[in-house]
C-alpha positions in Angstrom: 29.7 111.5 168.6 31.6 114.5 167.1 30.0 117.2 169.1 33.1 118.2 171.1 35.3 118.1 168.1 32.8 120.1 166.1 32.5 122.7 168.8 36.3 123.2 168.8 36.5 123.4 165.0 33.7 125.9 164.8 35.4 128.1 167.4 38.8 128.1 165.7 37.5 128.5 162.2 34.9 131.1 163.2 37.6 133.4 164.4 39.4 133.1 161.1 36.4 133.8 159.0 36.1 137.3 160.3 39.6 138.3 159.3 40.3 139.9 156.0 44.0 139.1 156.1 45.8 136.2 157.7 49.4 136.1 158.9 51.5 133.1 159.4 51.1 133.6 163.1 47.3 133.4 162.7 47.5 130.2 160.8 49.9 128.6 163.3 47.8 129.5 166.3 44.7 128.0 164.6 46.5 124.9 163.7 47.8 124.4 167.3 44.2 124.5 168.5 43.1 122.1 165.7 45.9 119.7 166.6 44.9 119.7 170.2 41.2 119.2 169.3 42.0 116.1 167.1 44.3 114.6 169.8 41.6 115.1 172.4 39.1 113.3 170.0 41.4 110.3 170.2 42.6 110.6 166.6 45.8 108.7 165.9 48.9 110.8 166.4 50.4 110.1 163.0 47.1 111.0 161.3 47.0 114.3 163.3 50.6 115.2 162.3 50.0 114.5 158.6 46.7 116.4 158.6 48.1 119.5 160.3 51.2 119.5 158.0 49.1 119.4 154.8 46.7 122.1 156.0 49.7 124.4 156.9 51.4 123.8 153.6 48.3 124.8 151.7 47.4 127.7 153.9 50.8 129.3 153.6 51.1 128.7 149.9 49.8 130.5 146.8 46.4 129.0 147.3 45.7 131.3 150.3 47.4 134.4 149.0 45.2 134.5 145.9 42.0 134.1 147.8 39.6 137.0 148.1 38.6 135.9 151.6 41.5 134.1 153.3 39.4 133.1 156.3 36.9 131.3 154.2 39.6 129.8 152.1 41.1 128.2 155.3 37.7 126.7 156.1 37.6 125.3 152.6 41.1 123.8 152.9 40.4 122.2 156.3 37.1 120.8 154.9 38.9 119.2 151.9 41.7 117.7 154.0 39.3 116.4 156.6 37.3 114.8 153.8 40.5 113.2 152.4 41.4 111.9 155.9 38.0 110.3 156.2 38.5 108.5 152.9 37.9 111.0 150.2 35.1 109.3 148.2 32.2 107.1 149.0 32.8 103.4 148.1 31.2 102.1 145.0 29.8 98.6 145.3 30.2 96.6 142.1 28.6 93.2 141.6 30.0 90.0 140.3 29.5 89.2 136.6 28.7 85.7 137.7 26.4 85.8 140.7 26.3 85.6 143.6 28.4 88.6 144.9 29.9 87.3 148.2 30.4 89.6 151.2 32.4 88.3 154.2 31.7 89.9 157.5 34.5 89.8 160.2 35.1 91.4 163.5 35.3 91.0 167.3 32.5 89.7 169.4 30.3 92.6 170.5 31.1 94.9 167.6 27.6 94.4 166.1 28.6 92.0 163.4 25.4 89.9 163.2 23.1 93.0 163.4 25.1 94.8 160.7 25.0 91.7 158.5 21.2 92.1 158.5 21.5 95.9 158.0 23.7 95.3 155.0 21.2 92.7 153.6 18.5 95.3 154.0 20.6 97.9 152.1 21.3 95.4 149.3 17.6 94.7 149.1 16.9 98.4 148.8 19.2 98.5 145.8 17.0 95.9 144.0 19.2 92.9 144.9 18.1 89.5 146.4 20.4 88.8 149.3 20.9 85.6 151.3 22.3 85.6 154.9 24.6 82.8 155.9 25.0 82.1 159.6 28.6 80.8 160.0 28.9 82.0 163.6 28.6 78.6 165.4 30.6 79.7 168.4 28.3 82.2 170.1 25.1 80.7 171.5 21.9 81.7 169.6 23.9 83.7 167.0 22.2 81.9 164.2 18.8 82.3 165.8 19.5 86.1 166.2 20.3 86.2 162.5 17.1 84.3 161.6 15.0 86.7 163.7 16.6 89.7 161.9 16.2 88.0 158.6 12.4 87.6 159.2 12.2 91.3 160.0 13.6 92.3 156.6 12.2 89.3 154.7 15.6 87.9 153.8 16.2 84.1 154.0 18.9 82.8 156.3 21.0 79.6 155.6 22.9 77.7 158.3 23.8 74.2 159.4 25.0 72.7 162.7 28.3 71.5 161.1 31.6 73.3 160.5 31.7 77.1 159.9 33.8 76.6 156.7 31.4 74.0 155.4 28.4 76.2 156.2 29.9 79.1 154.3 30.6 77.0 151.3 27.2 75.4 151.3 25.6 78.8 151.7 27.1 79.9 148.3 25.8 76.7 146.7 22.3 77.4 148.2 22.4 81.0 146.8 23.1 79.7 143.3 20.4 77.1 143.6 17.8 79.6 144.8 18.7 82.5 142.5 20.1 84.8 145.2 22.6 87.3 143.7 24.2 88.5 147.0 25.5 86.3 149.9 26.5 87.9 153.2 28.5 85.5 155.4 28.3 86.3 159.2 31.4 84.8 160.8 32.3 84.1 164.5 34.1 86.7 166.7 36.1 86.6 169.9 36.6 88.9 172.8 40.1 89.6 171.5 42.2 88.8 168.5 43.7 85.3 168.7 45.3 82.8 166.4 42.2 80.5 166.4 39.9 83.4 165.3 42.2 84.5 162.5 42.7 80.9 161.2 39.0 80.3 161.1 38.2 83.5 159.3 41.1 82.9 156.9 39.8 79.4 156.0 36.3 80.7 155.4 37.6 83.4 153.2 39.5 80.8 151.1 36.4 78.6 150.9 34.0 81.4 149.6 36.5 83.7 147.8 34.6 86.9 148.8 34.2 89.8 146.5 34.2 92.1 149.5 35.6 91.6 153.0 34.2 94.0 155.5 35.5 94.5 159.1 32.8 95.6 161.6 34.3 97.9 164.2 32.7 99.5 167.2 33.4 103.3 166.9 33.2 103.5 170.7 36.5 101.6 171.2 38.7 104.5 170.0 42.3 103.6 169.1 41.7 99.9 169.8 39.5 99.9 166.7 42.4 100.9 164.5 44.7 98.2 166.0 41.9 95.6 165.4 41.6 96.8 161.8 45.4 96.5 161.2 45.4 92.9 162.6 42.5 91.7 160.5 43.9 93.4 157.4 47.1 91.5 157.7 45.2 88.2 157.5 42.2 89.0 155.3 43.2 91.9 153.0 40.1 94.0 153.9 38.1 95.9 151.3 36.5 98.2 153.8 35.3 98.9 157.3 31.8 99.1 158.7 31.7 101.6 161.6 29.0 101.0 164.2 27.5 103.2 167.0 28.3 106.4 165.2 25.4 107.8 167.2 27.2 107.2 170.5 28.9 109.7 172.7 32.5 108.5 172.1 35.1 111.0 170.8 35.1 109.6 167.2 38.9 109.2 166.8 38.5 105.8 165.1 36.5 107.2 162.2 39.2 109.8 161.6 42.1 107.4 161.9 41.1 104.1 160.3 41.4 105.1 156.6 44.9 106.7 156.9 46.3 104.0 159.2 44.9 100.9 157.6 44.6 102.2 154.0 41.1 100.9 153.6 38.0 103.1 153.4 35.0 103.2 155.7 32.4 101.6 153.5 29.2 101.8 155.6 28.2 103.5 158.8 25.6 102.4 161.4 24.0 105.4 163.1 21.3 103.8 165.3 19.8 100.6 166.7 17.1 100.2 164.0 17.8 98.2 160.9 17.2 101.2 158.7 19.9 103.3 160.5 22.6 102.2 158.1 23.9 103.5 154.8 27.0 104.1 152.7 29.6 106.2 154.5 30.0 109.7 152.9 33.3 111.3 154.0 32.4 114.7 152.6 29.1 114.8 154.4 30.7 113.8 157.8 33.4 116.4 157.3 30.7 119.0 156.7 28.9 118.1 159.9 32.1 118.2 161.9 32.7 121.7 160.7 29.2 122.8 161.4 28.2 123.0 157.7 25.3 120.6 158.0 24.5 117.6 155.8 21.7 118.6 153.5 22.1 115.7 151.1 21.5 113.1 153.8 18.5 115.2 155.1 17.0 115.2 151.6 17.5 111.5 151.2 15.8 110.8 154.5 12.9 113.0 153.5 12.6 111.3 150.2 12.5 107.9 151.9 9.5 108.7 154.1 7.6 111.4 152.2 5.4 110.3 149.3 5.9 112.8 146.5 2.3 112.8 145.3 0.8 113.1 148.8 3.3 115.8 149.7 2.3 117.9 146.6 -1.4 117.5 147.4 -0.8 118.6 151.0 1.1 121.6 149.7 -1.7 122.5 147.3 -4.3 122.3 150.1 -2.1 124.4 152.4 -1.8 127.1 149.7 -5.6 127.1 149.1 -6.5 127.2 152.7 -7.9 123.7 152.8 -5.2 122.3 155.1 -6.7 120.4 158.0 -5.5 119.0 161.3 -5.6 115.5 159.6 -3.1 116.7 157.0 -0.9 118.2 159.7 -1.0 114.9 161.6 0.0 112.9 158.5 3.0 115.3 157.9 4.1 114.9 161.6 4.0 111.1 161.3 6.2 111.2 158.3 8.6 113.6 160.0 9.0 111.2 162.9 10.0 108.4 160.5 13.1 110.5 159.7 14.4 109.9 163.2 14.9 112.1 166.3 14.6 115.8 165.8 18.0 116.4 167.4 19.6 114.2 164.7 17.7 116.1 161.9 18.7 119.5 163.3 22.4 118.3 163.3 22.1 117.9 159.5 20.8 121.4 158.9 23.3 124.1 157.9 23.3 127.4 159.9 21.8 125.9 163.0 23.3 127.7 166.1 25.3 125.5 168.4 22.9 126.2 171.3 20.0 124.8 169.3 21.9 121.8 167.8 23.2 120.7 171.2 19.9 121.2 173.0 18.0 118.3 174.5 14.9 118.1 172.3 12.1 116.2 173.8 10.2 114.3 171.1 7.4 113.8 173.6 6.2 117.3 172.9 5.4 116.2 169.4 3.5 113.2 170.8 1.5 115.6 173.0 0.4 117.6 169.9 -0.5 114.3 168.2 -2.6 113.3 171.3 -4.5 116.6 171.2 -5.3 116.2 167.5 -6.4 112.6 167.9 -8.7 113.7 170.7 -10.6 115.9 168.3 -13.6 114.8 166.4 -13.4 114.5 162.5 -15.5 117.7 162.2 -13.2 119.6 164.6 -10.1 118.6 162.7 -11.6 120.0 159.5 -13.1 123.1 161.1 -11.2 124.3 164.2 -13.7 127.1 164.6 -16.0 124.5 166.2 -13.7 124.1 169.2 -15.2 126.3 171.9 -14.3 126.3 175.7 -16.3 123.1 176.5 -14.7 121.2 173.5 -11.2 122.4 174.6 -11.8 120.9 178.0 -12.9 117.6 176.5 -9.9 117.5 174.1 -7.6 118.3 177.0 -9.0 115.5 179.1 -8.7 113.0 176.3 -5.0 114.0 175.6 -3.8 114.5 179.1 -3.1 118.2 178.5 -4.5 121.5 179.7 -7.3 123.5 177.9 -4.9 126.4 177.5 -2.5 124.2 175.5 -5.4 123.1 173.3 -6.4 126.7 172.7 -2.8 127.7 171.9 -2.5 124.8 169.3 -5.8 125.8 167.6 -4.8 129.5 167.6 -1.4 128.8 166.0 -3.0 126.4 163.4 -5.5 129.1 162.4 -2.8 131.7 162.0 -0.7 129.5 159.8 -3.8 128.6 157.7 -4.7 132.2 157.2 -1.2 133.2 156.3 -0.9 130.4 153.7 -4.3 131.2 152.3 -3.3 134.8 151.8 -0.1 133.7 150.1 -2.0 131.3 147.9 -4.5 134.1 147.0 -1.8 136.7 146.2 0.5 134.2 144.6 4.0 134.9 143.6 5.8 135.3 140.3 7.6 132.0 140.9 4.4 130.1 141.8 2.4 131.6 138.9 5.2 130.8 136.4 5.4 127.2 137.8 1.6 126.8 137.4 1.6 128.2 133.8 4.4 125.9 132.8 2.7 122.9 134.3 -0.6 123.7 132.6 1.1 124.2 129.2 2.9 120.8 129.6 -0.3 119.0 130.4 -2.4 121.0 127.9 -4.9 122.1 130.5 -6.7 125.5 130.7 -7.5 127.5 133.7 -9.9 126.4 136.4 -12.3 128.3 138.6 -11.1 131.6 140.0 -8.5 132.0 137.2 -6.1 129.5 138.7 -4.3 127.1 136.5 -5.5 123.6 137.0 -2.9 120.9 137.7 -0.2 123.4 138.8 2.7 122.3 141.0 3.3 124.0 144.3 6.3 122.0 145.3 9.4 121.2 143.3 9.2 117.8 141.7 10.6 115.0 143.8 10.8 117.1 147.0 8.4 117.1 149.9 7.1 120.4 151.4 9.1 119.8 154.6 10.2 122.3 157.2 11.5 121.4 160.6 11.0 122.8 164.0 12.4 126.3 164.6 13.1 125.7 168.3 14.8 129.0 168.6 13.6 132.4 169.8 14.9 133.9 166.6 14.6 130.9 164.3 17.2 128.3 163.3 19.2 130.8 161.2 19.2 133.5 163.9 22.7 133.8 165.6 22.6 132.8 169.2 19.1 131.3 168.9 18.1 129.7 172.2 15.9 126.6 172.4 12.5 127.7 173.5 9.1 126.2 173.6 5.9 128.1 172.9 3.1 128.8 175.3 1.9 125.9 177.3 5.2 124.1 177.0 4.5 123.1 173.3 6.7 123.9 170.2 5.4 126.8 168.2 3.2 125.3 165.5 4.7 127.7 162.9 8.0 126.2 163.7 6.6 122.9 162.6 5.3 124.6 159.5 4.9 122.9 156.1 5.6 124.1 152.7 7.4 127.3 151.8 8.6 129.8 154.4 6.0 132.0 155.9 6.2 135.9 155.6 8.8 137.3 157.8 10.3 134.0 158.6 
């Protein structure tokens, strides 16, 4: 969503980084471009004016004059002000001392209110809570049935009755108390536009359930209309926060940058995809970092921790370092990587990724093609790739819909990685040896065969040995790296490498 804005910011701030001394004219020129970039992104005019004024004041004050590197200091100031514009801090959800905690969902029809009610229920469930969904949208045909379907997917019960929306909401609270549910999410009806009837119904439901949180669901694709909608609802309901949907879309993103400052309420959650798991707390600092091309390492780590099992990851890293890593291990790692989402989205969170690589169209089907080749191998071939001769390459290619040359290239790359990692494991490093000694000392174990410490750890605790596709001729960190596939149209296997960086990478 913020690609165009991010490109403009990177261009402006990139020129400032290289300057050892900044004049007032340099700052004014940069701010003119920043102002234009924000307006083109459909950010509210008042928000843009305030943002630029605050940045200029700080850049021309003592803060910048005392900086060792003025260019980098400007980037820091812009990042901090952008974070403040987006809301400053991540919202902290507190729970009612007398359960249940009631959440009221409001919004226009088509904003994704029902789907995000289920996403929010899934999020509460991941926090160890026991939510109940209440279907009080009796206006839209099949709205309650849609909620029931989503509830079954996340194993959360749904309460509704064919009566009055206000009565349904009140009875839903009673049902939660009776069944021991500690969070209630009330899905209300929406309209195609704001009208008196909609506002009156939502107001009466709010009075009946006395919600702890009232969230407005807004479609981020609607631009400035989203801000107007938030203002109208806030006058009636006293909102506690906003849930922005479709942040993975191709709109300009002005709503996300405007809503906090105009409405005075933070963005609480963000929906970044169609799947129920594509939903989480909104982190202003992380989004600011992504807009400025700094990446979002924390979100990347959280996604990895969700899908990578720590013990399995450490065992895989140990096998890799000892030269026992097989195609089956590699296939398991690729399956976990896919659970993190599209590769293009993962690359967008990585700092230092060249713009050409980040904006490239990455075809995830290439990964599926590698999977198909591995699945077409016999169990013996996956363990010992040396068994794969010309006739076997032909058979594997036929089974996977690829060419024998592609199979040969995959096997060759896999062998190279295995040999490199085996040499690294044999030579060892001071850091690895120290880690193993400390682990052995902690567990009271001696040394095993070959002088190696038994029970040593080869990956930091709690982190999976994950590396992502390089996709660039010179690697992700190389300036001006251009998206490029390996021989046979497949990604270089070393660029899908696992564990620590390889020599020379």
